[in-house]
Every structure is written in structure tokens, then in C-alpha cells.
TORSE-142337 format. One record per residue (C-alpha): residue in one letter; chain; residue number from 1; x, y negated, z. Coordinates in steps of 0.1 Angstrom, whole numbers, always signed. Layout:
N
+------+-----+-----+-------+-------+-------+
! type ! mol ! seq !    c1 !    c2 !    c3 !
+------+-----+-----+-------+-------+-------+
!    a !   A ! NUM !     X !     Y !     Z !
...
+------+-----+-----+-------+-------+-------+
//
This chain:
184
+------+-----+-----+-------+-------+-------+
! type ! mol ! seq !    c1 !    c2 !    c3 !
+------+-----+-----+-------+-------+-------+
!    x !   A !   1 !    +1 !    -4 !    +0 !
!    x !   A !   2 !   +28 !   -23 !    +3 !
!    x !   A !   3 !   +30 !   -30 !   -34 !
!    x !   A !   4 !    -4 !   -44 !   -33 !
!    x !   A !   5 !   -18 !   -78 !   -20 !
!    x !   A !   6 !   -51 !   -81 !    -6 !
!    x !   A !   7 !   -63 !  -117 !    -3 !
!    x !   A !   8 !   -96 !  -140 !    -4 !
!    x !   A !   9 !   -97 !  -153 !   -42 !
!    x !   A !  10 !   -94 !  -191 !   -51 !
!    x !   A !  11 !  -120 !  -208 !   -71 !
!    x !   A !  12 !   -98 !  -209 !  -105 !
!    x !   A !  13 !   -98 !  -176 !  -108 !
!    x !   A !  14 !  -131 !  -166 !  -121 !
!    x !   A !  15 !  -118 !  -149 !  -154 !
!    x !   A !  16 !  -100 !  -123 !  -133 !
!    x !   A !  17 !  -132 !  -122 !  -109 !
!    x !   A !  18 !  -156 !  -116 !  -140 !
!    x !   A !  19 !  -134 !   -93 !  -155 !
!    x !   A !  20 !  -132 !   -71 !  -123 !
!    x !   A !  21 !  -175 !   -75 !  -118 !
!    x !   A !  22 !  -175 !   -62 !  -155 !
!    x !   A !  23 !  -158 !   -31 !  -148 !
!    x !   A !  24 !  -173 !   -24 !  -118 !
!    x !   A !  25 !  -208 !   -28 !  -139 !
!    x !   A !  26 !  -193 !    -2 !  -166 !
!    x !   A !  27 !  -186 !   +26 !  -137 !
!    x !   A !  28 !  -206 !   +59 !  -145 !
!    x !   A !  29 !  -224 !   +53 !  -106 !
!    x !   A !  30 !  -233 !   +13 !  -112 !
!    x !   A !  31 !  -270 !   +19 !  -117 !
!    x !   A !  32 !  -268 !   +32 !   -77 !
!    x !   A !  33 !  -243 !    +8 !   -63 !
!    x !   A !  34 !  -251 !   -25 !   -80 !
!    x !   A !  35 !  -284 !   -44 !   -83 !
!    x !   A !  36 !  -276 !   -55 !  -121 !
!    x !   A !  37 !  -263 !   -42 !  -153 !
!    x !   A !  38 !  -235 !   -51 !  -176 !
!    x !   A !  39 !  -252 !   -66 !  -203 !
!    x !   A !  40 !  -270 !   -88 !  -180 !
!    x !   A !  41 !  -236 !   -99 !  -162 !
!    x !   A !  42 !  -220 !  -102 !  -197 !
!    x !   A !  43 !  -245 !  -127 !  -207 !
!    x !   A !  44 !  -238 !  -147 !  -180 !
!    x !   A !  45 !  -224 !  -183 !  -188 !
!    x !   A !  46 !  -185 !  -190 !  -179 !
!    x !   A !  47 !  -202 !  -219 !  -152 !
!    x !   A !  48 !  -221 !  -191 !  -134 !
!    x !   A !  49 !  -186 !  -173 !  -123 !
!    x !   A !  50 !  -170 !  -206 !  -118 !
!    x !   A !  51 !  -198 !  -212 !   -90 !
!    x !   A !  52 !  -200 !  -177 !   -80 !
!    x !   A !  53 !  -161 !  -177 !   -76 !
!    x !   A !  54 !  -158 !  -208 !   -60 !
!    x !   A !  55 !  -188 !  -197 !   -35 !
!    x !   A !  56 !  -168 !  -165 !   -22 !
!    x !   A !  57 !  -132 !  -183 !   -23 !
!    x !   A !  58 !  -108 !  -190 !    +4 !
!    x !   A !  59 !  -119 !  -212 !   +28 !
!    x !   A !  60 !  -155 !  -210 !   +20 !
!    x !   A !  61 !  -176 !  -207 !   +52 !
!    x !   A !  62 !  -200 !  -180 !   +46 !
!    x !   A !  63 !  -189 !  -156 !   +22 !
!    x !   A !  64 !  -155 !  -141 !   +13 !
!    x !   A !  65 !  -147 !  -120 !   -18 !
!    x !   A !  66 !  -116 !   -99 !   -12 !
!    x !   A !  67 !   -96 !   -88 !   -40 !
!    x !   A !  68 !   -67 !   -58 !   -39 !
!    x !   A !  69 !   -39 !   -71 !   -66 !
!    x !   A !  70 !   -15 !   -45 !   -82 !
!    x !   A !  71 !   +20 !   -50 !   -85 !
!    x !   A !  72 !   +13 !   -59 !  -120 !
!    x !   A !  73 !    -9 !   -89 !  -110 !
!    x !   A !  74 !   -40 !   -67 !  -121 !
!    x !   A !  75 !   -68 !   -72 !  -100 !
!    x !   A !  76 !   -80 !   -32 !   -87 !
!    x !   A !  77 !  -105 !   -37 !   -61 !
!    x !   A !  78 !  -128 !   -58 !   -45 !
!    x !   A !  79 !  -157 !   -61 !   -15 !
!    x !   A !  80 !  -176 !   -92 !    -6 !
!    x !   A !  81 !  -186 !  -103 !   +32 !
!    x !   A !  82 !  -214 !  -125 !   +34 !
!    x !   A !  83 !  -224 !  -139 !   +68 !
!    x !   A !  84 !  -262 !  -140 !   +78 !
!    x !   A !  85 !  -273 !  -158 !  +108 !
!    x !   A !  86 !  -298 !  -151 !  +133 !
!    x !   A !  87 !  -333 !  -166 !  +128 !
!    x !   A !  88 !  -332 !  -159 !   +90 !
!    x !   A !  89 !  -344 !  -139 !   +66 !
!    x !   A !  90 !  -324 !  -112 !   +50 !
!    x !   A !  91 !  -326 !  -103 !    +8 !
!    x !   A !  92 !  -347 !   -77 !   +20 !
!    x !   A !  93 !  -373 !   -96 !   +38 !
!    x !   A !  94 !  -359 !   -80 !   +69 !
!    x !   A !  95 !  -354 !  -105 !  +101 !
!    x !   A !  96 !  -318 !  -113 !  +108 !
!    x !   A !  97 !  -315 !  -107 !  +147 !
!    x !   A !  98 !  -276 !  -115 !  +154 !
!    x !   A !  99 !  -246 !  -134 !  +135 !
!    x !   A ! 100 !  -237 !  -103 !  +109 !
!    x !   A ! 101 !  -218 !   -96 !   +82 !
!    x !   A ! 102 !  -229 !   -80 !   +47 !
!    x !   A ! 103 !  -205 !   -60 !   +28 !
!    x !   A ! 104 !  -216 !   -62 !   -10 !
!    x !   A ! 105 !  -200 !   -57 !   -47 !
!    x !   A ! 106 !  -178 !   -32 !   -34 !
!    x !   A ! 107 !  -153 !   -16 !   -61 !
!    x !   A ! 108 !  -116 !    -1 !   -67 !
!    x !   A ! 109 !  -110 !   +10 !  -101 !
!    x !   A ! 110 !  -110 !   +47 !  -107 !
!    x !   A ! 111 !   -72 !   +53 !  -111 !
!    x !   A ! 112 !   -65 !   +43 !   -73 !
!    x !   A ! 113 !   -92 !   +58 !   -55 !
!    x !   A ! 114 !   -82 !   +82 !   -31 !
!    x !   A ! 115 !   -56 !   +58 !   -25 !
!    x !   A ! 116 !   -62 !   +44 !    +6 !
!    x !   A ! 117 !   -71 !   +12 !    -7 !
!    x !   A ! 118 !  -107 !   +10 !    -1 !
!    x !   A ! 119 !   -94 !   +15 !   +38 !
!    x !   A ! 120 !   -76 !   -19 !   +34 !
!    x !   A ! 121 !   -98 !   -39 !   +19 !
!    x !   A ! 122 !  -126 !   -28 !   +44 !
!    x !   A ! 123 !   -99 !   -41 !   +71 !
!    x !   A ! 124 !   -98 !   -74 !   +55 !
!    x !   A ! 125 !  -136 !   -77 !   +53 !
!    x !   A ! 126 !  -141 !   -67 !   +87 !
!    x !   A ! 127 !  -112 !   -92 !   +97 !
!    x !   A ! 128 !  -128 !  -117 !   +80 !
!    x !   A ! 129 !  -163 !  -115 !   +95 !
!    x !   A ! 130 !  -149 !  -106 !  +129 !
!    x !   A ! 131 !  -127 !  -138 !  +130 !
!    x !   A ! 132 !  -164 !  -157 !  +122 !
!    x !   A ! 133 !  -181 !  -146 !  +153 !
!    x !   A ! 134 !  -197 !  -117 !  +134 !
!    x !   A ! 135 !  -215 !   -89 !  +158 !
!    x !   A ! 136 !  -218 !   -61 !  +136 !
!    x !   A ! 137 !  -213 !   -59 !  +100 !
!    x !   A ! 138 !  -240 !   -41 !   +75 !
!    x !   A ! 139 !  -241 !   -29 !   +40 !
!    x !   A ! 140 !  -271 !    -9 !   +22 !
!    x !   A ! 141 !  -264 !   +20 !    -2 !
!    x !   A ! 142 !  -281 !   +33 !   -24 !
!    x !   A ! 143 !  -300 !   +70 !   -10 !
!    x !   A ! 144 !  -283 !   +91 !   -36 !
!    x !   A ! 145 !  -244 !   +76 !   -38 !
!    x !   A ! 146 !  -233 !  +105 !   -16 !
!    x !   A ! 147 !  -194 !   +93 !   -22 !
!    x !   A ! 148 !  -203 !   +59 !    -8 !
!    x !   A ! 149 !  -223 !   +70 !   +17 !
!    x !   A ! 150 !  -195 !   +96 !   +30 !
!    x !   A ! 151 !  -167 !   +69 !   +32 !
!    x !   A ! 152 !  -187 !   +43 !   +51 !
!    x !   A ! 153 !  -190 !   +70 !   +76 !
!    x !   A ! 154 !  -152 !   +78 !   +77 !
!    x !   A ! 155 !  -146 !   +45 !   +80 !
!    x !   A ! 156 !  -173 !   +40 !  +109 !
!    x !   A ! 157 !  -202 !   +26 !   +98 !
!    x !   A ! 158 !  -235 !   +46 !  +109 !
!    x !   A ! 159 !  -270 !   +51 !   +93 !
!    x !   A ! 160 !  -295 !   +31 !  +113 !
!    x !   A ! 161 !  -327 !   +47 !   +96 !
!    x !   A ! 162 !  -337 !   +18 !   +80 !
!    x !   A ! 163 !  -349 !   +23 !   +45 !
!    x !   A ! 164 !  -350 !    -5 !   +21 !
!    x !   A ! 165 !  -372 !    +1 !   -14 !
!    x !   A ! 166 !  -356 !    -9 !   -48 !
!    x !   A ! 167 !  -382 !   -30 !   -66 !
!    x !   A ! 168 !  -360 !   -24 !   -96 !
!    x !   A ! 169 !  -364 !   +14 !   -94 !
!    x !   A ! 170 !  -399 !   +20 !   -78 !
!    x !   A ! 171 !  -396 !   +54 !   -56 !
!    x !   A ! 172 !  -356 !   +48 !   -48 !
!    x !   A ! 173 !  -344 !   +34 !   -19 !
!    x !   A ! 174 !  -312 !   +20 !    +0 !
!    x !   A ! 175 !  -300 !   +31 !   +33 !
!    x !   A ! 176 !  -289 !    +5 !   +56 !
!    x !   A ! 177 !  -255 !   +15 !   +77 !
!    x !   A ! 178 !  -236 !    -6 !  +103 !
!    x !   A ! 179 !  -206 !   -12 !  +123 !
!    x !   A ! 180 !  -207 !   -29 !  +154 !
!    x !   A ! 181 !  -179 !   -49 !  +167 !
!    x !   A ! 182 !  -155 !   -33 !  +185 !
!    x !   A ! 183 !  -162 !    +0 !  +170 !
!    x !   A ! 184 !  -138 !    -1 !  +144 !
+------+-----+-----+-------+-------+-------+
//
């Protein structure tokens, strides 16, 4: 892992953020992991990618996109952590009861999987959330995405029993997993 740099994105790096997201959306399980298609994302204007990248860039308050940069400068993995404030409602309509992080957009290029890189990305994402006072970190995973569920359990996340119906795919559900502060 010493040859990789784990860091937050910078606002001007939107072309690399766009390329990595489009690569993620070409993954064979993308339909289980992401709520948009490659075609939808590829059609977005550069202004979208600039705004999206700036919103999760180094120094942003409520969102942080963390990447793994390989020795050749290529981005090989990413995840984003969103802070959810108590007293608000999350994207699925559930009340947020405490300050929490929400991990989204997890992707590691296939050739890098199994190397420990995903764990390092998660460590950085958790450190960012804990450093902002989050009491827990959660994520939502498709009920049929067994590979992701196994990884999340291995790094300490546990299912809460909360199920989120997918409006884009009636009859399919996502499951909430959480990691409480001090459990990592």
C-alpha cells in the first residue's frame, strides 16, 4: 500500500473524478451498486462534474470524496462520505437521529481488488467522519450484492434490519449497515 496515495480530491480534478465514476458504472455489478447508469452519467455536462467534484473536495464541510492514487497517478479507487445532520430526513425519507456519516460511491478497479486498498479507503473515510464528530457511519447496499455485504461485515459494519425499497426497481431492496463510533 505504500506506493498508493490516499487523499481527498481537489476541486480542479473533476476530469479524473468523472473518468473514475464512468469506469465504476461499467462494472458488471454497477446496477446493484449505483443509482445511475453509465449512459445517464456520460450524458452529464462538464459543469455537473465540476460542481460534483468541488462539493466533495478537500476542505468541503459536509462531503468528502477520497481516492486512491496509484504510483502512475491513475485513480484506482474511491469512496465518498456524506455527513447527515440530526433532525433532518435522509434521501430515503427516514429521520436522521444523530450526526452520522453515510458512505456512498464505493469503487475499486477490478485489478486492484483484494489488495487491501478498499480497507485503506474505508479507514480514511471513517477517520474523516469521526473527525467531524459523527457518532456512527452507515451505508446502504443492494440485497443481492453479496460481495459488498461480505466486505462491509469484514470491516465491522453490521446490518440494522432497516430495508430501503428501490423506487427505480420495484420489488428490490437495499439494506442498511452501520458502524458505531468506537467499533472500528
